C-alpha positions as CSV (number, residue, x, y, z in Angstrom):
1,M,148.7,-198.9,-12.9
2,G,146.6,-201.3,-10.2
3,R,143.1,-199.3,-10.3
4,P,140.8,-197.5,-12.7
5,Y,140.5,-193.6,-13.5
6,T,137.8,-191.3,-15.0
7,P,138.8,-188.6,-17.6
8,T,138.8,-186.1,-14.8
9,T,141.1,-188.0,-12.1
10,L,143.7,-189.3,-14.6
11,P,147.3,-189.7,-13.0
12,F,149.0,-187.3,-16.0
13,S,148.9,-183.5,-17.1
14,T,151.0,-184.3,-19.9
15,F,151.8,-186.8,-22.3
16,T,153.4,-187.5,-25.9
17,F,151.8,-189.1,-29.2
18,L,153.4,-192.2,-30.6
19,D,153.0,-194.0,-33.8
20,Q,151.0,-191.3,-35.6
21,E,148.6,-190.3,-32.7
22,R,147.9,-194.1,-32.5
23,A,149.6,-194.5,-28.6
24,I,150.5,-192.0,-25.7
25,Q,153.2,-192.4,-23.4
26,F,153.4,-190.3,-20.0
27,T,154.8,-190.6,-16.6
28,A,152.4,-192.1,-13.3
29,A,153.3,-193.7,-10.2
30,G,156.8,-193.2,-10.8
31,A,157.1,-195.2,-14.1
32,T,156.4,-194.1,-17.8
33,W,153.6,-195.6,-19.6
34,R,152.0,-196.6,-23.1
35,C,148.4,-196.4,-24.2
36,D,147.3,-197.3,-27.4
37,L,144.3,-195.3,-28.1
38,T,142.5,-198.3,-29.9
39,D,142.0,-200.6,-26.8
40,Y,142.9,-197.9,-23.8
41,A,145.4,-201.0,-22.5
42,C,148.1,-199.3,-21.0
43,R,151.7,-200.9,-20.1
44,Q,154.6,-200.1,-19.0
45,I,157.8,-198.9,-20.4
46,E,160.9,-197.7,-20.7
47,P,160.6,-194.4,-21.9
48,A,160.7,-194.1,-25.5
49,T,163.4,-190.7,-25.3
50,P,165.2,-190.5,-21.6
51,G,163.7,-187.3,-19.9
52,L,166.3,-185.0,-19.3
53,P,166.6,-181.4,-17.6
54,R,165.3,-178.4,-18.8
55,G,165.5,-175.4,-19.1
56,R,168.6,-174.7,-21.2
57,N,169.2,-173.1,-24.8
58,P,167.8,-175.8,-28.1
59,D,170.2,-174.8,-30.2
60,E,173.2,-176.2,-28.1
61,L,175.4,-178.6,-29.8
62,A,177.0,-181.2,-27.6
63,E,175.4,-179.7,-24.6
64,Y,173.9,-181.4,-21.6
65,P,171.4,-181.4,-20.7
66,R,169.6,-180.4,-23.9
67,E,166.0,-179.8,-24.5
68,Y,164.5,-179.2,-28.0
69,D,161.2,-177.1,-29.1
70,N,160.2,-176.9,-32.7
71,D,158.9,-172.6,-32.1
72,V,162.1,-171.8,-30.3
73,H,164.6,-170.3,-31.9
74,D,166.1,-167.6,-30.0
75,G,163.5,-165.4,-30.0
76,M,163.8,-165.1,-33.9
77,V,160.9,-164.7,-35.5
78,I,159.0,-168.2,-36.5
79,L,156.6,-169.0,-39.0
80,P,153.7,-169.8,-38.7
81,T,153.7,-172.9,-40.4
82,Q,156.0,-174.1,-37.3
83,D,153.4,-173.0,-34.6
84,P,152.2,-176.1,-32.4
85,S,148.8,-177.1,-33.4
86,P,146.1,-176.6,-31.5
87,Q,145.2,-180.3,-31.0
88,Q,149.3,-181.6,-30.0
89,V,149.8,-181.4,-26.6
90,Q,153.1,-180.3,-26.0
91,Q,155.8,-183.5,-24.2
92,T,156.7,-182.4,-20.4
93,R,160.0,-180.9,-19.3
94,R,160.1,-183.4,-16.5
95,P,162.7,-186.0,-16.1
96,L,161.2,-189.2,-16.7
97,P,162.4,-191.7,-14.3
98,F,163.0,-195.2,-15.6
99,S,161.2,-198.2,-14.8
100,P,162.7,-201.4,-13.6
101,I,163.8,-203.7,-16.1
102,Q,160.7,-206.5,-16.6
103,S,161.0,-209.7,-18.7
104,S,158.7,-208.0,-21.8
105,Q,161.2,-205.3,-22.0
106,E,164.8,-204.3,-22.7
107,P,166.1,-200.9,-21.5
108,Q,168.1,-198.5,-23.9
109,V,172.1,-199.6,-23.3
110,K,175.4,-198.1,-24.2
111,P,177.6,-201.1,-25.1
112,S,181.3,-200.6,-24.3
113,P,184.2,-200.0,-26.6
114,D,185.6,-203.6,-26.0
115,G,182.1,-205.0,-26.8
116,R,182.0,-207.0,-23.2
117,W,179.3,-204.8,-21.7
118,E,176.6,-202.9,-21.4
119,A,175.4,-199.6,-19.7
120,F,171.9,-198.3,-18.7
121,I,169.5,-197.0,-15.9
122,R,167.1,-198.7,-14.1
123,N,165.5,-196.7,-10.8
124,Y,167.6,-193.8,-11.6
125,N,170.7,-195.8,-11.1
126,V,174.1,-196.8,-13.3
127,F,174.0,-200.3,-13.7
128,I,176.0,-203.0,-16.3
129,R,175.7,-206.3,-17.3
130,P,177.9,-208.8,-19.5
131,K,176.7,-208.0,-23.1
132,G,173.9,-210.3,-24.2
133,K,173.1,-211.2,-20.5
134,E,170.1,-210.8,-18.0
135,E,172.1,-209.8,-14.9
136,A,172.3,-206.2,-13.7
137,I,175.3,-205.1,-12.1
138,P,174.6,-201.9,-9.8
139,L,177.6,-199.1,-9.8
140,S,175.4,-197.0,-8.0
141,W,172.7,-196.8,-5.5
142,D,171.9,-193.0,-4.9
143,G,169.8,-192.1,-7.4
144,S,166.2,-191.4,-6.7
145,E,163.5,-189.8,-8.4
146,G,165.1,-186.4,-7.2
147,D,168.5,-186.9,-7.7
148,Y,169.1,-189.6,-10.6
149,Y,171.6,-190.4,-13.3
150,T,171.3,-189.9,-17.1
151,F,170.8,-192.3,-19.7
152,A,171.7,-189.8,-22.3
153,S,175.6,-188.4,-20.5
154,I,176.8,-192.1,-20.1
155,T,180.3,-192.4,-22.0
156,W,183.2,-194.9,-21.8
157,S,186.9,-194.8,-21.6
158,P,188.3,-196.2,-24.6
159,D,189.5,-198.9,-22.6
160,S,186.2,-199.8,-21.6
161,R,187.7,-199.8,-18.0
162,R,185.7,-197.0,-16.8
163,L,182.5,-194.9,-17.1
164,V,181.4,-191.6,-16.6
165,A,177.7,-190.4,-16.2
166,Y,176.0,-187.2,-14.8
167,R,174.0,-187.5,-11.8
168,V,171.4,-184.7,-12.0
169,R,169.6,-183.4,-8.6
170,Q,166.1,-182.1,-10.2
171,G,165.2,-178.5,-9.8
172,Y,161.9,-176.3,-10.1
173,R,159.0,-177.5,-12.5
174,R,157.5,-174.3,-13.4
175,Q,154.3,-175.1,-15.7
176,V,152.8,-172.4,-18.0
177,H,149.2,-172.7,-18.6
178,Y,147.3,-171.9,-22.2
179,I,143.9,-172.0,-22.9
180,E,142.6,-172.3,-26.9
181,S,139.8,-170.8,-27.1
182,S,138.4,-172.5,-30.4
183,P,139.7,-175.5,-31.0
184,S,138.5,-177.1,-34.2
185,D,137.3,-180.6,-33.1
186,Q,135.1,-179.4,-29.8
187,L,133.1,-176.3,-28.8
188,Q,134.4,-175.7,-25.3
189,P,137.7,-174.7,-24.9
190,K,141.1,-176.6,-23.9
191,L,143.6,-176.3,-21.3
192,H,147.0,-177.0,-22.6
193,T,150.5,-176.7,-19.6
194,R,154.0,-177.3,-20.7
195,E,157.0,-176.7,-18.5
196,Y,159.0,-173.9,-19.2
197,A,161.5,-172.4,-17.4
198,K,162.0,-168.6,-16.2
199,P,165.3,-166.4,-15.1
200,G,165.7,-166.9,-11.7
201,D,164.1,-171.0,-11.4
202,V,165.8,-173.3,-9.1
203,L,167.0,-175.4,-12.3
204,D,168.4,-179.2,-12.4
205,V,171.9,-179.1,-11.2
206,A,174.1,-182.0,-12.9
207,H,177.8,-183.5,-11.7
208,P,179.7,-186.1,-13.5
209,V,180.4,-189.6,-11.1
210,L,183.2,-191.3,-12.5
211,F,182.8,-195.5,-12.0
212,D,185.6,-198.1,-11.9
213,V,183.9,-200.8,-14.1
214,E,186.4,-203.5,-13.0
215,A,186.4,-202.5,-9.3
216,R,182.1,-202.2,-9.4
217,K,182.7,-198.5,-7.4
218,A,182.8,-194.8,-7.8
219,I,185.8,-192.5,-8.3
220,P,185.0,-189.5,-6.5
221,I,185.4,-186.3,-8.0
222,D,185.6,-182.6,-6.6
223,N,182.7,-180.5,-7.5
224,R,184.5,-177.1,-5.7
225,L,185.7,-176.1,-9.9
226,F,182.3,-176.4,-11.1
227,P,180.2,-175.5,-8.2
228,N,176.5,-173.8,-9.9
229,P,176.4,-175.1,-13.6
230,Y,174.0,-173.7,-15.9
231,S,174.9,-176.7,-18.4
232,L,177.6,-179.3,-18.8
233,S,178.4,-180.7,-22.0
234,N,178.9,-184.1,-22.7
235,P,182.0,-185.8,-21.6
236,V,184.5,-186.8,-24.3
237,W,187.3,-189.0,-23.3
238,W,190.9,-188.7,-24.7
239,K,191.8,-191.4,-27.0
240,D,194.4,-192.8,-24.6
241,G,191.7,-192.8,-21.7
242,R,194.0,-190.6,-19.4
243,A,191.4,-188.4,-19.0
244,F,187.6,-186.8,-19.6
245,T,186.7,-183.6,-20.5
246,F,184.1,-181.7,-19.9
247,E,182.8,-177.6,-20.9
248,Y,181.2,-175.6,-17.7
249,N,179.1,-172.8,-18.4
250,Q,178.6,-171.3,-14.8
251,R,175.0,-169.6,-14.5
252,G,174.9,-166.3,-15.4
253,H,177.1,-167.0,-18.2
254,Q,180.0,-165.0,-16.8
255,V,182.6,-168.3,-16.2
256,Y,182.7,-170.5,-18.8
257,R,185.6,-173.7,-18.4
258,V,186.8,-176.6,-20.0
259,I,187.4,-179.5,-17.4
260,E,190.1,-182.3,-17.3
261,V,189.0,-185.4,-15.2
262,D,192.1,-187.7,-14.3
263,A,190.6,-191.7,-15.5
264,V,193.2,-192.7,-12.3
265,T,192.4,-190.6,-9.6
266,G,189.1,-188.2,-10.8
267,T,191.1,-185.1,-10.0
268,P,189.7,-181.7,-12.0
269,R,191.6,-179.1,-13.3
270,V,190.7,-176.6,-15.5
271,L,192.3,-176.6,-19.2
272,I,190.8,-173.2,-20.1
273,N,189.5,-170.6,-17.9
274,E,187.0,-167.5,-19.5
275,E,185.7,-165.1,-17.1
276,C,184.3,-161.8,-18.3
277,A,182.4,-158.7,-16.3
278,T,179.7,-159.1,-18.4
279,F,178.8,-162.1,-20.2
280,F,180.2,-165.0,-22.4
281,S,178.3,-165.6,-25.3
282,Y,177.7,-169.3,-25.6
283,R,175.9,-170.3,-28.8
284,P,178.1,-172.2,-31.3
285,L,180.6,-169.6,-33.6
286,S,178.8,-169.9,-36.8
287,P,178.4,-167.4,-39.9
288,N,175.1,-167.1,-39.6
289,H,174.9,-163.3,-39.4
290,R,171.2,-164.0,-37.2
291,E,172.3,-166.8,-35.2
292,T,176.0,-166.8,-33.6
293,G,177.9,-167.0,-30.4
294,T,181.9,-167.4,-29.4
295,R,181.8,-171.3,-28.4
296,Y,184.2,-173.2,-30.5
297,R,187.1,-175.6,-29.7
298,Y,189.0,-177.9,-31.7
299,D,191.6,-180.6,-30.5
300,V,194.1,-181.2,-31.9
301,N,196.3,-184.1,-31.5
302,D,194.1,-185.6,-29.2
303,G,193.9,-183.3,-27.0
304,R,197.5,-182.4,-26.8
305,E,196.5,-178.6,-28.0
306,I,193.6,-177.0,-28.5
307,I,192.3,-174.3,-30.5
308,W,189.9,-172.2,-28.6
309,A,187.6,-168.7,-29.7
310,S,187.9,-165.9,-27.4
311,E,187.0,-162.4,-27.2
312,R,189.7,-161.3,-24.2
313,D,191.1,-158.7,-26.2
314,G,187.7,-157.3,-26.7
315,W,187.3,-158.8,-30.5
316,R,186.2,-162.7,-31.1
317,H,189.8,-164.6,-31.8
318,L,191.6,-167.8,-32.1
319,Y,193.7,-168.7,-30.1
320,L,196.1,-171.8,-29.7
321,Y,196.2,-173.9,-26.1
322,D,198.8,-176.3,-24.9
323,G,196.3,-178.9,-23.7
324,L,198.9,-180.7,-21.5
325,T,199.4,-177.7,-19.6
326,G,196.3,-175.4,-19.8
327,N,198.8,-172.0,-21.2
328,V,198.2,-170.1,-23.8
329,K,200.9,-170.8,-26.6
330,N,199.9,-168.0,-28.8
331,Q,196.8,-165.8,-30.2
332,I,196.2,-167.1,-33.9
333,T,194.3,-164.0,-34.7
334,K,194.3,-160.8,-34.2
335,G,192.8,-157.2,-35.3
336,P,190.3,-155.0,-34.6
337,W,188.2,-157.4,-36.3
338,V,185.8,-160.7,-35.6
339,V,186.7,-164.7,-36.5
340,R,182.7,-166.1,-37.7
341,G,183.9,-169.6,-38.2
342,V,186.4,-172.4,-39.0
343,V,186.1,-174.6,-42.1
344,K,188.6,-176.5,-41.6
345,V,191.6,-177.1,-39.2
346,D,194.4,-179.0,-41.0
347,E,196.4,-180.9,-38.4
348,Q,199.3,-182.2,-40.5
349,K,199.6,-178.7,-42.5
350,R,199.0,-177.1,-38.8
351,Q,196.9,-174.3,-40.7
352,I,193.5,-173.1,-40.1
353,W,190.5,-172.0,-43.0
354,F,188.0,-169.9,-41.1
355,Q,185.4,-166.6,-41.9
356,A,186.2,-163.7,-40.4
357,S,184.6,-160.1,-41.0
358,G,185.9,-156.6,-40.3
359,M,189.1,-156.7,-41.8
360,Y,188.4,-154.4,-44.9
361,P,188.4,-151.3,-43.6
362,D,186.8,-150.0,-46.7
363,Q,183.9,-152.3,-47.0
364,D,180.9,-153.3,-44.7
365,P,182.2,-154.9,-41.6
366,Y,179.5,-157.4,-41.9
367,F,180.7,-159.2,-44.9
368,I,181.9,-162.5,-44.3
369,H,185.4,-163.3,-45.7
370,Y,187.3,-166.5,-46.1
371,Y,190.6,-166.4,-44.8
372,R,194.0,-169.0,-44.1
373,I,196.1,-168.9,-41.2
374,N,199.1,-170.7,-39.4
375,F,198.3,-172.0,-36.1
376,D,200.9,-170.0,-34.8
377,G,199.4,-166.7,-36.3
378,S,201.6,-166.2,-39.5
379,G,200.9,-166.5,-42.8
380,L,197.7,-165.1,-43.1
381,V,196.0,-164.9,-47.0
382,A,192.8,-163.8,-47.7
383,L,190.8,-166.3,-50.3
384,T,188.0,-163.7,-51.3
385,E,188.4,-160.0,-51.6
386,A,185.3,-158.5,-54.0
387,N,183.4,-156.1,-51.5
388,G,180.2,-158.0,-50.6
389,D,179.0,-161.1,-48.5
390,H,180.5,-164.5,-49.3
391,V,179.5,-168.1,-49.5
392,V,182.7,-170.1,-50.7
393,R,182.6,-174.5,-51.4
394,F,185.6,-176.0,-51.4
395,S,186.6,-179.1,-53.2
396,S,187.4,-182.1,-50.8
397,D,191.2,-181.7,-51.6
398,M,190.9,-177.6,-51.0
399,K,192.8,-176.9,-54.0
400,Y,189.8,-175.4,-55.5
401,Y,186.7,-173.1,-54.4
402,V,183.7,-172.1,-55.7
403,D,182.8,-168.1,-54.4
404,L,179.4,-166.6,-54.9
405,W,178.9,-163.1,-53.3
406,S,176.6,-160.4,-53.7
407,R,175.3,-156.9,-51.6
408,V,172.1,-156.1,-51.1
409,D,172.4,-153.5,-53.8
410,H,174.5,-156.2,-56.2
411,P,173.1,-159.3,-57.7
412,P,175.3,-162.7,-57.0
413,V,178.6,-163.1,-58.6
414,L,179.6,-167.1,-59.0
415,E,183.5,-168.0,-59.6
416,L,185.8,-170.8,-60.0
417,R,188.9,-170.0,-57.9
418,R,192.2,-172.3,-57.5
419,T,193.6,-172.1,-53.5
420,E,197.1,-171.9,-54.9
421,D,197.1,-168.7,-56.2
422,R,193.7,-167.2,-55.5
423,K,193.1,-166.7,-59.2
424,V,189.9,-166.8,-60.7
425,L,189.7,-169.6,-63.3
426,M,186.2,-168.6,-64.4
427,E,183.2,-166.7,-63.7
428,V,180.6,-169.3,-63.6
429,E,177.7,-166.8,-63.9
430,R,176.6,-163.1,-62.8
431,G,173.3,-162.2,-61.8
432,D,171.2,-159.9,-64.7
433,I,169.0,-157.4,-63.3
434,S,168.4,-154.9,-65.8
435,E,164.5,-156.3,-66.8
436,L,164.1,-156.1,-63.1
437,L,165.4,-152.3,-62.9
438,A,163.0,-151.6,-65.9
439,T,159.7,-152.9,-63.8
440,G,161.2,-149.7,-61.6
441,W,162.5,-152.1,-58.8
442,R,165.5,-150.1,-57.0
443,P,167.9,-152.1,-54.6
444,P,167.9,-150.8,-51.1
445,E,170.5,-148.3,-49.9
446,V,172.8,-148.9,-47.7
447,F,173.0,-146.1,-45.5
448,V,175.8,-145.2,-42.7
449,A,176.0,-143.1,-40.2
450,K,178.0,-142.6,-36.5
451,G,176.7,-144.1,-33.5
452,R,176.2,-142.2,-29.9
453,D,180.0,-142.3,-29.0
454,G,180.7,-140.1,-32.4
455,K,182.7,-142.9,-33.7
456,T,181.4,-146.0,-34.5
457,D,180.1,-146.9,-37.7
458,I,176.0,-148.0,-37.5
459,W,174.6,-149.9,-41.0
460,G,171.4,-149.9,-42.2
461,I,169.3,-150.4,-45.0
462,I,166.4,-148.0,-46.9
463,I,163.6,-149.5,-49.1
464,R,161.7,-146.8,-51.2
465,P,158.7,-147.5,-53.1
466,T,158.9,-147.7,-56.5
467,N,156.8,-144.7,-57.3
468,F,158.9,-142.8,-55.6
469,D,159.4,-138.9,-56.0
470,P,161.9,-137.0,-54.4
471,S,159.8,-134.1,-54.1
472,K,157.4,-135.6,-51.4
473,K,157.5,-136.3,-47.9
474,Y,157.4,-140.0,-46.7
475,P,156.9,-141.5,-43.5
476,V,159.2,-143.9,-42.1
477,I,158.7,-147.4,-40.7
478,E,161.8,-149.2,-39.0
479,N,161.5,-152.7,-38.5
480,I,163.2,-153.6,-35.4
481,Y,164.8,-157.0,-34.4
482,A,167.6,-156.1,-31.8
483,G,168.2,-159.5,-30.5
484,P,171.8,-159.5,-28.8
485,Q,172.2,-163.3,-30.4
486,G,173.2,-161.7,-34.0
487,S,172.9,-159.0,-36.4
488,F,170.0,-158.2,-38.9
489,V,169.9,-156.4,-41.6
490,P,170.5,-158.3,-44.9
491,K,174.1,-158.2,-46.0
492,S,172.8,-160.6,-49.7
493,F,170.9,-159.9,-52.7
494,S,167.2,-160.8,-52.8
495,V,165.0,-159.8,-55.0
496,Y,161.9,-159.6,-52.6
497,N,161.8,-158.3,-48.9
498,P,158.4,-158.3,-46.9
499,M,159.7,-154.8,-46.1
500,R,159.1,-154.2,-49.8
501,S,155.2,-154.5,-49.8
502,L,155.0,-152.3,-46.8
503,A,157.2,-149.4,-48.7
504,E,154.8,-149.7,-51.8
505,L,152.2,-148.7,-49.4
506,G,153.9,-145.1,-49.5
507,F,156.4,-145.5,-46.7
508,I,160.3,-145.3,-46.7
509,V,161.3,-148.5,-44.7
510,V,164.3,-149.1,-42.6
511,Q,166.9,-151.5,-40.9
512,I,169.5,-150.8,-38.5
513,D,171.6,-152.8,-36.5
514,G,172.1,-150.6,-33.6
515,M,175.1,-151.4,-30.7
516,G,173.9,-154.3,-28.4
517,T,173.7,-156.9,-31.3
518,A,176.1,-159.0,-32.6
519,N,179.4,-159.6,-35.2
520,R,180.9,-156.4,-33.8
521,S,183.4,-155.7,-31.4
522,K,182.6,-157.0,-27.6
523,A,182.6,-153.4,-26.4
524,F,179.8,-152.9,-28.9
525,H,177.9,-156.2,-28.0
526,D,178.1,-155.5,-24.1
527,V,175.7,-152.8,-24.7
528,A,173.0,-155.0,-24.4
529,W,174.0,-156.4,-21.3
530,R,171.5,-156.1,-18.6
531,N,169.9,-153.2,-20.5
532,L,167.8,-154.7,-23.0
533,R,165.5,-152.0,-22.7
534,D,168.7,-149.9,-24.8
535,A,168.1,-151.9,-27.6
536,G,170.6,-149.4,-29.8
537,F,167.9,-146.4,-29.8
538,P,170.2,-143.9,-29.1
539,D,172.1,-145.2,-32.2
540,R,169.0,-145.8,-34.4
541,I,167.8,-142.2,-33.8
542,L,171.0,-140.6,-34.6
543,W,170.7,-142.6,-37.9
544,H,167.8,-141.3,-38.5
545,K,168.5,-138.4,-38.0
546,A,171.5,-138.6,-40.2
547,V,169.3,-139.7,-43.2
548,A,167.1,-136.9,-42.6
549,A,169.9,-134.7,-43.0
550,K,170.6,-135.8,-46.2
551,Y,166.9,-136.7,-48.2
552,P,164.4,-133.6,-47.1
553,Y,162.0,-136.4,-48.3
554,Y,162.5,-138.3,-45.3
555,D,160.3,-137.2,-42.7
556,I,161.2,-137.5,-39.0
557,T,158.5,-136.2,-37.3
558,R,156.5,-139.5,-38.8
559,V,158.3,-142.5,-37.6
560,G,156.8,-145.9,-36.9
561,I,158.2,-149.5,-36.0
562,Y,157.3,-153.0,-35.6
563,G,158.8,-156.1,-34.5
564,H,158.2,-159.6,-33.1
565,S,159.4,-161.2,-30.3
566,A,162.5,-159.8,-29.1
567,G,161.5,-157.0,-31.7
568,G,158.0,-157.0,-30.3
569,Q,159.6,-156.1,-27.1
570,N,162.0,-153.3,-28.6
571,A,158.8,-151.9,-31.2
572,L,156.9,-151.2,-27.6
573,A,160.0,-149.8,-25.6
574,A,160.4,-147.6,-28.4
575,L,157.0,-145.7,-27.3
576,L,158.0,-145.9,-23.7
577,F,161.5,-144.6,-23.7
578,H,161.8,-142.6,-26.9
579,P,158.4,-141.2,-27.3
580,D,159.5,-137.5,-28.9
581,F,161.0,-140.0,-31.7
582,Y,158.7,-143.1,-32.4
583,K,154.7,-141.9,-32.6
584,V,153.5,-145.7,-34.1
585,A,154.8,-149.1,-32.9
586,V,152.9,-152.4,-33.8
587,S,154.2,-155.0,-31.7
588,S,153.4,-158.7,-32.0
589,C,154.8,-161.6,-29.3
590,G,157.2,-159.5,-27.5
591,C,158.9,-160.9,-24.2
592,H,157.5,-157.8,-22.7
593,D,159.1,-158.3,-19.0
594,N,162.5,-160.8,-19.4
595,R,161.2,-162.2,-16.2
596,M,158.1,-164.0,-17.6
597,D,160.3,-165.1,-20.7
598,K,162.6,-168.4,-21.6
599,I,165.3,-168.5,-19.1
600,W,168.2,-169.4,-21.8
601,W,167.6,-166.8,-23.5
602,N,167.3,-163.9,-20.6
603,E,169.9,-164.9,-18.5
604,Q,172.2,-164.9,-21.0
605,W,172.0,-161.0,-21.6
606,M,170.2,-160.2,-18.4
607,G,172.5,-161.6,-16.1
608,W,171.9,-163.6,-12.7
609,P,170.7,-163.4,-9.9
610,I,167.6,-161.4,-11.0
611,G,168.5,-157.6,-9.9
612,P,166.3,-154.3,-10.2
613,H,167.8,-154.3,-13.8
614,Y,165.5,-156.9,-14.9
615,A,162.5,-154.3,-13.8
616,E,163.7,-151.4,-15.5
617,S,163.5,-153.0,-18.8
618,S,160.2,-154.3,-18.5
619,N,157.3,-152.7,-20.5
620,V,155.2,-153.5,-18.0
621,E,156.8,-151.7,-15.3
622,N,157.0,-149.0,-17.6
623,A,154.1,-149.3,-19.3
624,H,152.3,-145.9,-17.8
625,R,154.7,-144.4,-19.9
626,L,153.1,-144.8,-23.2
627,R,153.0,-142.0,-25.8
628,G,152.1,-142.6,-29.2
629,K,149.9,-144.9,-31.0
630,V,150.2,-148.9,-30.4
631,L,148.6,-152.1,-31.7
632,L,149.3,-155.4,-29.6
633,I,149.4,-158.7,-31.4
634,V,150.1,-161.7,-29.5
635,G,149.0,-165.6,-30.2
636,E,147.2,-167.4,-26.9
637,L,149.2,-170.3,-27.8
638,D,152.6,-168.8,-28.1
639,T,155.0,-171.9,-26.4
640,N,158.1,-169.3,-27.2
641,V,156.8,-166.3,-25.8
642,D,154.6,-166.4,-22.7
643,P,151.7,-164.8,-24.1
644,S,150.9,-163.6,-20.6
645,S,153.4,-161.3,-21.1
646,T,151.3,-159.2,-23.5
647,M,148.3,-159.3,-21.4
648,Q,150.1,-157.8,-18.4
649,V,151.1,-155.4,-20.4
650,V,147.6,-154.5,-21.2
651,N,146.5,-154.7,-17.8
652,A,149.1,-152.1,-16.7
653,L,148.2,-149.7,-20.0
654,I,144.5,-150.3,-18.3
655,K,145.2,-149.1,-15.1
656,A,147.6,-146.2,-16.4
657,N,144.4,-145.3,-18.3
658,K,146.0,-146.0,-21.7
659,T,144.4,-146.1,-25.2
660,F,146.0,-148.8,-27.4
661,D,144.8,-151.9,-30.1
662,L,144.6,-155.3,-29.4
663,L,144.8,-158.2,-31.6
664,V,144.5,-161.9,-29.9
665,L,144.8,-164.7,-31.8
666,P,142.7,-167.6,-31.2
667,G,144.5,-171.1,-31.7
668,Q,147.6,-169.6,-32.7
669,G,152.0,-169.4,-31.4
670,H,154.6,-167.2,-31.6
671,T,153.0,-165.0,-35.0
672,M,152.6,-161.9,-36.3
673,G,149.6,-163.3,-37.4
674,G,149.9,-164.2,-41.1
675,A,147.9,-162.4,-43.6
676,Y,145.8,-161.4,-40.9
677,G,147.5,-160.0,-38.7
678,T,150.0,-158.1,-41.5
679,R,146.8,-156.4,-43.2
680,K,145.9,-155.5,-39.3
681,M,149.4,-153.9,-39.3
682,Y,149.4,-152.3,-42.5
683,D,146.1,-150.5,-42.1
684,F,147.3,-149.1,-38.2
685,F,150.4,-147.5,-40.1
686,V,148.3,-146.5,-43.3
687,H,146.1,-144.8,-41.1
688,H,148.5,-143.2,-38.0
689,L,151.1,-142.4,-40.0
690,L,149.6,-141.6,-43.4
691,G,146.5,-139.8,-42.1
692,V,144.4,-142.4,-44.2
693,E,141.2,-144.5,-43.6
694,P,142.2,-147.5,-44.9
695,P,139.4,-149.5,-46.8
696,D,136.2,-151.1,-45.2
697,W,137.0,-154.7,-45.1
698,N,133.3,-155.8,-43.8
699,A,132.2,-154.1,-46.4
700,S,132.0,-157.5,-48.5
701,S,129.2,-159.4,-48.6
702,E,130.8,-163.2,-49.3
703,E,130.7,-165.8,-47.5
704,P,133.1,-167.0,-45.0
705,P,135.5,-169.6,-45.8
706,Q,134.7,-173.2,-45.5
707,Q,136.4,-174.7,-42.4
């Protein structure tokens, strides 16, 4: 770099470990560098991983830009083992500029399909060269540090005559700082910094640029059909090279389009246009109960037809498009139920094998079943029918399948079936829980009650202690996670659930999916839009009251609630907005103000631009409402939810002269605190709901564990 640096004047604030922590990579002076930690010699390199714009959903498949985060999973509970190591410095999310080619190094290249050319990035621009030669031919000249072309997006046409790449205008680089108070390798605290986009931030903006390789020039593309992208999927060329397509997710998630760009003229057109007044759930279509979305596309016959998922009729269904005209040929699936996934598309037979839930009116509407249907919507065949949640595996020729099904109150059954007539050829295995029942173990009870509209069924489960006595009164604890990206009440059989341990202390523990969660109708889901404070509480409270009306031992004068991440936000909100019902809460790592949390999760449900509805849902803004007892838990190194979100609640509670409990977890991330945090939660509920003083854990004279 041409000058010496001291430990306090380093020209970078973040770095990435390489080679099992024997070297580091960082950006400085407009280039990427590698420093060996043995001799501390530094040399300029091409980035090991091309930097990409940040701020996106880490699970967007084939999505550009892409960002990956080991401890981020759409607000879900993350295992403590996945927390970032206290000694790990997080990789910056700043796009890494590409340094000029040096004689001792080679850039990353993308070869053309005909093998003649290699495309690469140099000095923020797109270059090509004949394969195996050093000659570099520029295709673009207008790239710069803040307005650059990206290697990851370079896509060749099948005939090698054209290529497309995304040009990205760099947005705001927000940084979040963390103090690691008690590092294991030194006495003094450490400062950690990472880039972390939040709702309302100015994002990187990507647009496609088409290049004519033979003419060495760009073909202009009119960007008016995709003016404000939150994200663009990677370009995909039709096999005949007539055009390429990409998917445009407009910021705010109310417009989602499939765009086709003509290879010769660069003229774009809209093939598929999705617009909704609330939100388009752009995560991939998935049978995973806890994480799903609407995005599904299958190109038939090189895009002559397109199978597309949409909720435009109020339910998640499949549609068949004419890929040449952009018109809907027909709706494939239809009815008051939802498609949950696509297993296989058979283009020759024009059949789709798919998963769906809600088609059997006498079953739990969340149960996944398997079906087959023709492209034109005819010939619907149910491949599963048993009253349970199904997982099916097909033979390679689709002639046979094994069907594993169960419920929370029914052990697994495994059957071998023939596809042609769905006949059961063999019951491979049936779970026998007689010995388990003999121990006093009982399965959860499935309970259904009407929601706020008096019509919609709200489903949940009830877990009782093994020494349950119906003549006694039991306080109730609700395990809540109301994130709109999924549904969370267990549907399949399991011997153990952590809620059981809590129940054994003398509680009835429940879990409910209220309105605002996924896998039901669009209207059911839309309750969450711009209104995360709702969290389905009107439905949940009615559900509790219905249980109490049936079971006198269900004491709704003593109701507690706990949750993590988005569930942490929900748990505290219960005491702020519904204190007449909920009395005690444990809230861990909550995203208590959606303006403070990661952009991709919060703008998906709360919308963009930022409006007053964000403050209305904020636990910070409403902290003065607190009634009841609350324990707040936060990891000081939480890289999923900014820990300052919890501390801002603490500040607001102090200003409002409120009493509360706080557990800060040194060196830990997005976690409830492992065994210690669990014990603190148990003690809190035992003390405030049972009225029993927990054990004196400090009475032991044991030596502290060795570090």
